[in-house]
C-alpha positions as CSV (number, residue, x, y, z in Angstrom):
1,M,89.7,89.8,132.8
2,G,91.5,90.6,136.0
3,P,93.3,87.3,136.3
4,F,95.0,87.9,132.9
5,Y,96.4,91.3,133.9
6,P,98.6,91.6,137.0
7,A,97.9,95.3,137.3
8,W,94.2,95.0,136.7
9,D,92.2,97.6,138.7
10,G,88.6,96.3,139.0
11,D,87.4,99.4,140.9
12,R,88.7,101.6,138.1
13,F,87.0,99.4,135.5
14,D,83.7,99.5,137.3
15,H,84.0,103.3,137.7
16,L,84.8,103.8,134.0
17,L,81.8,101.7,133.0
18,D,79.5,103.8,135.2
19,Q,81.1,107.0,134.0
20,L,80.7,106.0,130.3
21,L,77.2,104.6,130.8
22,V,78.2,101.1,129.6
23,P,75.6,98.5,130.7
24,K,77.4,96.0,133.0
25,R,75.0,93.1,132.5
26,E,74.7,93.1,128.7
27,R,76.6,90.7,126.5
28,V,79.4,92.3,124.6
29,G,77.8,91.3,121.3
30,D,74.6,93.2,122.3
31,L,76.3,96.5,123.0
32,S,76.0,99.4,120.5
33,R,79.1,100.4,118.5
34,G,79.6,103.3,120.8
35,E,79.2,101.2,124.0
36,G,81.7,98.7,122.5
37,I,84.3,101.4,122.0
38,K,83.8,102.7,125.5
39,L,84.1,99.2,126.9
40,S,87.3,98.7,125.0
41,L,88.8,101.9,126.4
42,A,87.7,101.1,129.9
43,T,89.3,97.6,129.6
44,A,92.5,99.2,128.3
45,L,92.6,101.8,131.1
46,A,91.8,99.3,133.9
47,Q,95.1,97.5,133.0
48,Q,97.0,100.6,134.1
49,P,99.1,100.9,131.0
50,E,101.8,103.4,130.4
51,L,101.2,103.4,126.7
52,L,97.7,103.3,125.0
53,I,97.6,102.4,121.3
54,L,94.3,103.3,119.8
55,D,92.9,102.9,116.3
56,E,90.1,105.4,115.5
57,P,89.1,105.8,119.1
58,S,86.2,108.1,118.4
59,S,85.0,106.8,115.0
60,G,81.3,106.3,114.8
61,L,80.6,108.1,118.1
62,D,78.1,110.9,118.7
63,P,79.6,114.3,119.7
64,A,78.9,113.8,123.5
65,S,80.6,110.3,123.5
66,R,83.5,111.7,121.5
67,R,84.0,114.3,124.1
68,Q,83.9,111.7,126.9
69,I,86.5,109.6,125.1
70,A,88.7,112.6,124.5
71,D,88.4,113.6,128.2
72,L,89.5,110.2,129.3
73,I,92.5,110.2,126.9
74,R,93.4,113.7,128.1
75,D,93.2,112.6,131.7
76,F,95.4,109.6,131.0
77,M,98.0,111.9,129.3
78,V,98.3,114.2,132.3
79,D,100.6,111.7,133.9
80,P,104.1,112.4,132.3
81,S,104.9,108.6,132.4
82,H,101.9,108.0,130.0
83,A,101.8,108.2,126.3
84,V,99.1,107.7,123.6
85,L,99.6,106.7,120.0
86,F,96.5,106.8,118.0
87,S,95.5,106.7,114.3
88,T,92.5,108.7,113.2
89,H,90.9,110.3,110.2
90,I,89.0,112.7,112.4
91,T,91.4,115.7,112.5
92,T,89.4,117.5,115.3
93,D,90.6,114.6,117.5
94,L,94.2,115.6,116.6
95,E,93.5,119.3,117.3
96,N,92.1,118.4,120.7
97,L,94.6,115.7,121.8
98,A,97.8,115.5,119.8
99,D,101.2,117.0,120.6
100,E,102.8,115.5,117.4
101,I,101.4,114.5,114.1
102,M,102.5,112.0,111.5
103,V,100.8,112.0,108.1
104,L,101.1,108.7,106.2
105,V,100.5,108.7,102.5
106,A,100.6,105.3,100.7
107,G,102.3,103.8,103.7
108,E,105.1,106.4,103.8
109,V,105.7,109.3,106.2
110,A,104.8,112.5,104.3
111,H,105.1,114.7,107.3
112,H,106.1,114.3,111.0
113,G,106.5,116.9,113.7
114,P,104.9,118.9,116.5
115,L,101.3,119.8,115.8
116,I,101.9,123.3,117.1
117,D,104.4,123.9,114.3
118,L,102.0,123.2,111.4
119,P,101.0,126.9,111.0
120,E,104.7,127.8,110.9
121,Q,105.4,125.2,108.2
122,F,102.5,125.2,105.8
123,A,100.1,127.7,104.2
124,M,97.4,127.7,101.6
125,A,97.9,129.7,98.4
126,R,95.1,130.4,96.0
127,G,94.5,132.6,92.9
128,S,93.0,132.8,89.5
129,G,94.4,132.2,86.1
130,T,97.4,129.9,85.4
131,P,99.0,128.7,88.6
132,P,102.5,130.1,89.1
133,S,105.4,127.8,88.7
134,G,106.9,127.1,92.0
135,P,106.8,124.9,95.0
136,L,103.0,124.1,95.0
137,I,101.9,121.0,97.0
138,G,98.8,119.2,95.9
139,L,97.7,121.7,93.2
140,Q,94.0,121.7,92.6
141,A,92.6,123.8,89.7
142,A,89.1,124.3,88.3
143,R,87.4,127.0,86.2
144,A,90.5,129.3,86.1
145,Q,90.8,129.1,89.9
146,W,93.6,127.2,91.7
147,S,94.7,126.4,95.2
148,A,97.6,124.5,96.6
149,M,99.5,124.2,99.8
150,I,102.9,125.7,100.1
151,R,105.7,125.7,102.7
152,L,105.4,129.0,104.5
153,Q,109.1,129.6,103.9
154,D,108.3,129.8,100.1
155,S,105.5,132.4,100.5
156,A,107.8,135.2,99.4
157,A,108.0,133.6,95.9
158,F,104.4,134.5,95.2
159,G,103.2,138.0,94.2
160,P,100.4,140.1,95.6
161,E,97.9,138.4,93.3
162,V,98.2,135.2,95.3
163,V,96.2,135.0,98.5
164,I,98.0,133.1,101.3
165,D,96.0,131.8,104.3
166,A,96.8,129.5,107.2
167,A,96.6,125.8,106.5
168,S,94.5,123.5,108.7
169,I,95.3,119.9,109.6
170,D,92.8,118.9,106.9
171,D,94.6,121.0,104.3
172,V,97.9,119.4,105.2
173,V,96.5,115.9,105.0
174,V,94.5,116.5,101.8
175,H,97.3,118.2,99.9
176,L,100.0,115.9,100.9
177,A,97.8,113.0,99.7
178,A,97.0,114.8,96.5
179,E,100.7,115.5,95.9
180,E,101.4,111.8,96.3
181,K,98.8,110.9,93.6
182,V,100.3,113.5,91.2
183,V,103.9,112.2,91.8
184,A,102.8,108.6,91.5
185,A,100.7,109.1,88.3
């Protein structure tokens, strides 16, 4: 691949294949899914890019391989001239790697901002009985119990009978998607 990329670093490529335990003499089609993902990342990094664009970089990998991939991405991001844009459904990857998060629902941006700000923006509210009227996002109710996400700034609108907890990345994604389905229905 070196002749196709002027900045190709063959030594880095070989080092990454060794580090990631990707067999060098096997045909690409004979590699496992995980080995193929590792080969793709090694190929991308050997081109010495400033921007990596990755789609589900750790999907289908075992926990040890996921950690290896995350470590490589983290090492790449140490250089301030480097950036990574990746899409994933694995929110633990976001927790471990992302500075910013963009949640897309039905192709539209439902939320965008620094990941570190999520706990200051959203919370989970839950209670029993009839859900209160108010700014509930993605209301889910069953057997006289309800839960919904709220904007933290709206928490004063709820009385002491409503339990308010921190929202996780999963909560934000699930409830924004549920809200879209309610609005669209």
